[in-house]
C-alpha positions as CSV (number, residue, x, y, z in Angstrom):
1,M,7.1,-5.0,-8.4
2,S,5.5,-7.8,-10.2
3,G,1.1,-8.2,-9.1
4,I,0.9,-5.2,-7.7
5,K,-1.5,-2.3,-7.9
6,L,-0.1,0.8,-7.8
7,W,-2.5,3.4,-7.2
8,W,-1.4,7.0,-8.7
9,I,-2.6,10.2,-7.0
10,E,-2.0,13.2,-9.1
11,G,-3.2,16.7,-8.8
12,A,-3.1,19.2,-5.6
13,F,-3.0,17.8,-1.8
14,T,-5.0,19.2,0.4
15,I,-4.6,18.3,3.5
16,L,-7.7,18.1,5.9
17,L,-7.5,18.3,9.5
18,L,-10.8,17.5,10.6
19,L,-11.4,14.2,12.2
20,V,-14.7,12.4,10.5
21,P,-16.6,9.7,13.3
22,G,-16.1,6.1,12.9
23,N,-14.3,3.2,14.1
24,L,-9.9,4.6,13.6
25,G,-6.8,1.5,13.4
26,W,-5.0,2.4,15.8
27,G,-7.2,5.8,17.4
28,K,-5.4,8.9,17.3
29,E,-3.2,8.7,20.0
30,G,-2.0,5.2,19.1
31,H,-1.2,6.3,15.7
32,Y,0.5,9.6,16.8
33,A,2.6,7.1,19.3
34,T,3.7,5.1,16.2
35,C,4.8,8.1,14.6
36,K,6.3,9.5,17.5
37,I,8.4,6.6,18.3
38,A,9.7,6.5,14.9
39,E,10.5,9.7,15.1
40,S,11.2,10.8,18.1
41,A,14.9,9.4,18.8
42,I,16.2,11.6,16.5
43,K,16.6,13.8,18.9
44,S,18.4,11.8,21.4
45,R,21.2,10.5,18.5
46,T,23.1,13.3,19.4
47,H,23.8,12.5,23.5
48,G,24.2,9.5,22.9
49,N,21.3,7.8,24.7
50,Y,20.5,4.8,22.4
51,D,22.8,1.4,22.4
52,K,23.9,1.0,20.0
53,K,23.0,-3.0,19.5
54,I,19.7,-1.1,19.0
55,L,20.7,1.3,16.4
56,D,22.9,-0.7,14.3
57,C,19.3,-3.4,14.0
58,L,17.7,-0.7,12.5
59,T,20.0,0.2,9.2
60,L,20.4,-1.9,6.4
61,E,22.7,-4.7,6.1
62,Y,21.6,-6.9,3.0
63,F,19.8,-6.5,0.3
64,D,18.0,-9.3,-1.0
65,L,18.9,-10.4,-4.7
66,G,17.2,-13.0,-5.2
67,K,19.8,-16.2,-5.1
68,S,22.2,-14.7,-3.7
69,S,22.9,-11.2,-1.6
70,I,25.4,-7.8,-1.7
71,R,26.8,-7.1,1.8
72,I,26.6,-3.3,2.5
73,D,29.1,-2.0,5.0
74,Q,27.4,-0.1,7.8
75,N,30.4,2.3,7.6
76,L,27.7,4.2,4.2
77,F,25.7,4.1,7.0
78,L,25.3,6.8,10.4
79,A,27.3,5.4,12.8
80,N,25.1,5.4,16.4
81,Q,22.0,5.7,13.8
82,S,18.9,6.2,15.9
83,F,15.5,5.1,15.0
84,L,15.4,7.6,11.8
85,S,18.4,8.3,10.4
86,E,19.2,11.3,9.3
87,E,18.7,11.0,5.8
88,A,15.2,9.9,6.9
89,L,14.3,12.7,8.6
90,K,15.3,15.2,6.3
91,A,13.6,13.2,3.4
92,V,10.4,13.1,5.8
93,K,10.9,17.0,6.9
94,E,10.8,17.7,3.3
95,L,7.5,15.8,2.4
96,V,5.4,16.3,5.5
97,P,2.6,19.1,4.7
98,E,3.7,22.4,5.6
99,S,1.6,22.9,8.6
100,A,3.0,19.9,10.4
101,E,6.3,22.1,10.9
102,G,8.3,18.7,9.9
103,D,6.2,17.1,12.5
104,L,5.4,13.8,11.1
105,A,3.4,12.6,13.8
106,S,1.3,14.9,13.4
107,V,-0.5,13.7,10.0
108,C,-0.5,9.9,10.7
109,S,-4.3,9.7,11.8
110,W,-4.6,11.5,8.2
111,P,-5.9,8.5,6.2
112,D,-8.5,8.3,9.2
113,E,-9.7,11.3,8.7
114,I,-10.1,10.9,4.9
115,K,-11.7,7.9,4.1
116,H,-14.6,8.5,4.3
117,R,-14.9,11.1,2.0
118,Y,-16.5,10.9,-1.7
119,N,-12.7,11.0,-3.3
120,W,-11.0,9.2,-0.5
121,R,-13.5,6.0,0.1
122,W,-11.1,3.6,-2.2
123,T,-8.6,3.8,0.6
124,S,-11.7,2.5,3.7
125,E,-10.4,-0.9,3.1
126,L,-6.9,-0.1,2.6
127,H,-6.6,0.0,6.6
128,Y,-7.5,-3.9,7.5
129,V,-6.9,-7.4,6.4
130,D,-9.8,-10.6,7.2
131,T,-9.0,-13.8,7.8
132,P,-11.3,-16.5,8.6
133,D,-13.0,-16.7,10.9
134,F,-11.8,-18.7,13.9
135,R,-8.1,-19.8,11.4
136,C,-6.2,-17.6,13.9
137,N,-3.3,-17.1,10.6
138,Y,-3.1,-15.2,7.5
139,D,-2.1,-15.7,3.9
140,Y,-1.2,-12.9,1.5
141,C,-3.1,-14.4,-1.5
142,R,-5.4,-16.0,0.3
143,D,-6.8,-12.9,2.6
144,C,-5.2,-9.9,0.5
145,H,-8.3,-8.7,-1.3
146,D,-10.8,-5.7,-0.6
147,S,-14.7,-7.2,0.0
148,S,-15.6,-6.5,-4.5
149,G,-12.4,-9.9,-4.6
150,V,-9.6,-7.4,-5.8
151,K,-6.5,-8.6,-5.6
152,D,-3.8,-6.4,-2.9
153,N,-6.1,-4.1,-1.8
154,C,-6.0,-4.6,2.3
155,V,-3.3,-3.2,4.2
156,T,-0.3,-5.5,3.4
157,G,-0.8,-5.0,-0.2
158,A,-1.2,-1.2,0.8
159,I,2.3,-1.0,2.0
160,Y,3.8,-2.9,-0.6
161,N,2.2,-0.3,-2.4
162,Y,3.7,2.9,-0.7
163,T,6.9,1.6,0.0
164,E,7.4,1.4,-3.9
165,Q,5.9,5.0,-4.6
166,L,8.8,6.5,-2.0
167,V,11.5,4.1,-3.5
168,T,11.0,5.2,-7.2
169,G,10.0,8.8,-6.5
170,Y,11.9,10.1,-3.6
171,N,14.6,11.3,-6.2
172,S,13.6,10.0,-9.0
173,S,15.3,12.2,-11.7
174,N,12.2,10.2,-14.3
175,S,10.1,13.2,-15.1
176,L,6.8,10.4,-15.5
177,V,7.1,9.3,-11.9
178,K,3.9,11.1,-10.8
179,Y,3.7,9.7,-7.5
180,N,2.5,12.0,-4.2
181,L,5.1,11.5,-1.7
182,T,3.8,13.7,0.5
183,E,0.6,11.2,0.7
184,A,2.6,7.9,0.3
185,L,4.7,9.3,3.4
186,M,1.5,9.3,5.4
187,F,-0.6,6.7,4.1
188,L,2.4,4.2,4.8
189,S,3.4,5.8,8.4
190,H,-0.5,5.0,9.1
191,Y,-0.7,1.6,7.3
192,I,2.5,0.2,9.6
193,G,0.8,1.7,12.4
194,D,-2.8,-0.2,11.6
195,V,-1.6,-3.8,10.8
196,H,-0.2,-3.7,14.0
197,Q,-3.3,-3.3,15.8
198,P,-4.4,-6.7,16.4
199,L,-7.9,-6.2,15.2
200,H,-7.1,-5.3,12.1
201,V,-6.3,-8.7,10.7
202,S,-8.8,-10.7,12.4
203,F,-11.8,-12.5,11.5
204,T,-14.2,-11.6,8.6
205,S,-18.1,-11.8,10.1
206,D,-17.0,-10.1,13.4
207,E,-15.4,-6.4,11.1
208,G,-12.8,-7.5,13.3
209,G,-14.7,-6.6,16.6
210,N,-16.9,-4.1,14.7
211,T,-19.9,-6.2,15.8
212,I,-19.1,-7.6,19.2
213,T,-20.4,-5.5,21.3
214,V,-19.1,-5.3,24.8
215,R,-19.0,-2.8,27.8
216,W,-15.6,-1.5,29.0
217,Y,-15.9,-0.7,32.8
218,K,-20.3,0.8,32.3
219,R,-19.7,2.0,28.7
220,K,-20.9,0.5,26.2
221,T,-18.8,0.1,23.4
222,N,-17.6,-2.7,20.7
223,L,-14.3,-5.0,20.8
224,H,-12.5,-2.9,17.9
225,H,-12.8,0.8,19.8
226,V,-11.9,-1.5,23.1
227,W,-8.4,-2.0,21.4
228,D,-8.5,0.9,18.9
229,S,-8.4,3.7,22.0
230,D,-9.7,2.4,25.1
231,I,-7.0,0.5,26.1
232,I,-4.5,3.4,25.3
233,E,-7.1,5.9,26.9
234,S,-7.5,3.9,30.3
235,A,-3.8,3.1,30.6
236,M,-3.2,7.4,30.2
237,K,-5.2,7.4,32.6
238,T,-4.0,5.1,35.0
239,F,-0.7,5.2,34.7
240,Y,0.9,8.3,32.5
241,D,-1.5,11.5,34.1
242,K,-3.0,11.9,31.7
243,D,-0.1,12.4,29.8
244,L,0.1,10.8,26.0
245,D,3.8,12.2,25.7
246,V,4.5,10.5,29.3
247,M,3.2,7.1,27.4
248,I,5.3,7.1,24.8
249,S,8.5,7.9,26.9
250,A,7.4,4.9,28.9
251,I,7.6,3.1,26.2
252,E,10.4,4.1,24.5
253,K,12.0,3.2,27.5
254,N,10.7,-0.5,27.2
255,I,12.7,-0.1,24.5
256,T,16.1,0.6,25.4
257,D,15.6,-2.0,28.0
258,K,13.1,-4.6,28.9
259,W,13.0,-5.3,24.0
260,S,16.4,-4.5,23.7
261,N,17.1,-8.2,22.8
262,D,14.2,-8.5,20.3
263,I,14.8,-5.1,18.4
264,S,17.2,-7.1,15.6
265,S,14.3,-9.8,15.4
266,W,11.4,-7.0,15.0
267,T,13.6,-5.4,12.1
268,N,14.5,-8.0,10.5
269,C,12.8,-8.1,7.2
270,T,16.1,-9.3,5.0
271,S,16.5,-13.0,5.9
272,G,15.3,-15.8,2.9
273,D,12.0,-14.6,1.3
274,E,11.0,-12.5,4.8
275,V,8.9,-9.8,3.8
276,C,8.2,-7.2,6.0
277,P,4.3,-7.2,6.5
278,D,3.4,-10.0,6.3
279,P,4.9,-11.4,9.6
280,W,3.6,-8.2,11.6
281,A,0.4,-9.1,9.9
282,S,0.7,-12.9,11.1
283,E,1.8,-11.6,14.5
284,S,-1.5,-9.3,14.6
285,I,-4.2,-12.2,14.0
286,K,-2.6,-14.0,16.9
287,Y,-2.7,-11.8,19.2
288,A,-6.0,-10.7,18.3
289,C,-6.9,-15.1,18.8
290,N,-4.6,-14.9,22.2
291,Y,-5.9,-11.9,22.8
292,A,-8.5,-9.0,21.9
293,Y,-11.1,-12.3,21.0
294,R,-10.4,-14.1,24.1
295,N,-13.1,-13.5,27.7
296,A,-14.3,-11.4,24.9
297,T,-17.8,-12.4,23.6
298,P,-20.7,-10.3,23.0
299,G,-22.7,-8.6,25.5
300,T,-19.0,-9.5,28.0
301,T,-17.9,-6.3,30.5
302,L,-14.7,-6.0,30.4
303,G,-12.7,-4.6,33.3
304,D,-9.2,-4.9,35.5
305,D,-8.3,-8.2,34.6
306,Y,-8.9,-7.9,30.7
307,F,-7.4,-4.3,30.6
308,L,-4.0,-4.9,32.7
309,S,-3.7,-8.5,30.5
310,R,-3.4,-6.1,27.7
311,L,-2.2,-3.7,28.4
312,P,1.9,-4.7,28.1
313,V,0.5,-6.7,24.8
314,V,-1.0,-2.9,23.4
315,E,2.4,-1.3,24.4
316,M,4.8,-3.9,22.4
317,R,2.7,-3.7,19.5
318,L,2.6,0.7,19.5
319,A,6.5,-0.5,20.2
320,Q,7.3,-2.6,16.9
321,G,5.3,-0.6,15.2
322,G,7.8,2.7,16.0
323,V,10.9,0.8,15.6
324,R,9.6,-1.3,11.8
325,L,8.5,1.8,10.0
326,A,11.7,4.2,11.2
327,S,13.8,1.1,9.3
328,T,11.3,0.9,6.7
329,L,12.0,4.5,5.9
330,N,15.8,4.5,7.6
331,H,16.0,1.4,4.2
332,I,13.4,3.7,1.7
333,F,15.6,7.1,1.8
334,D,19.0,6.1,2.6
335,S,20.9,7.6,-0.4
336,T,23.9,5.0,-1.1
337,P,22.4,1.7,-2.8
338,S,20.4,2.5,-6.4
339,I,17.2,2.7,-6.9
340,A,17.9,-1.0,-8.9
341,H,19.2,-2.5,-5.6
342,K,16.3,-1.0,-3.4
343,L,13.9,-2.0,-5.7
344,A,15.2,-5.8,-5.0
345,Y,15.1,-5.3,-2.0
346,F,11.8,-3.7,-1.6
347,G,10.0,-4.6,-4.8
348,N,10.0,-8.4,-5.0
349,I,8.7,-8.5,-1.9
350,Q,5.3,-9.0,-2.6
351,P,4.2,-12.7,-2.6
352,T,3.0,-13.9,-6.5
353,C,-0.4,-15.5,-5.7
354,D,-1.5,-18.4,-8.7
355,T,-4.7,-17.0,-9.9
356,A,-6.4,-19.9,-10.5
357,S,-6.3,-21.4,-6.7
358,T,-7.5,-18.7,-4.8
């Protein structure tokens, strides 16, 4: 992939299931919901519970090959495909750690749990991307770098990177490919969730709302934590009988009902030069400006007005993250297109930046 930094991961893999204190993006519940939305629909596939027009949006119809496109006959894909295709679900079950018992959602918070440990600190800046204050827009070439200025080290760069690792590493006969695909899958699934949390694509000076101290009802917190966890936790207590699975089911119902006409636009990553994580990041910074930051200045008490008007945004972003994660994994693990075609689809999408002007 032109211009991308590849992070090679070698050696033994150890699952660390200890929760490390710190700001998560989403919180553990949000990441669980995103991954569960992506994977759980396969259980309803055999019962025909999902609208075919929604399921068809999650298949890969075109590979963009520069100036021309090859149409992939959808008969090559599963009819009535669910959020995760059978091929993708099989790959996920093969790659997740044995302790997860085939459940991707149970390990979707793993990148948060290890990012403060010494050997993994390099991943801490891959969870977000900072943008110039008050611009309310995102640009990969301008914004995707870490605090030391290293290009491609941000959440969108990480999504490109781990997508390529999975595309080139899974079912590869090349013995030189040494990516840890278990880690790549968990990182990709987590970072797709992160990029949909509005304050993970936000202003540089306030560190994504981390330095904006507010009260969530009576409790002192910061704005970032409100969006990571507090809105979701309050929704569970207020509307969903303190049960995350009930909340997830309600979001899935909205996907098949309220948002059914929007799914094709949510999963459209193949038209022209459009690339998946960059539009998602652009959406997030707009939601950050229009909803997260608005009426949330330092010292503000955020109560019912803020909660009830922001909850629909949070639930929609969880839904979009889940649907887009499923679509991405379906594209990666489909066995029909060749690796060359997949790299034409995935590998050429990272923006080529003019280093002289950035």
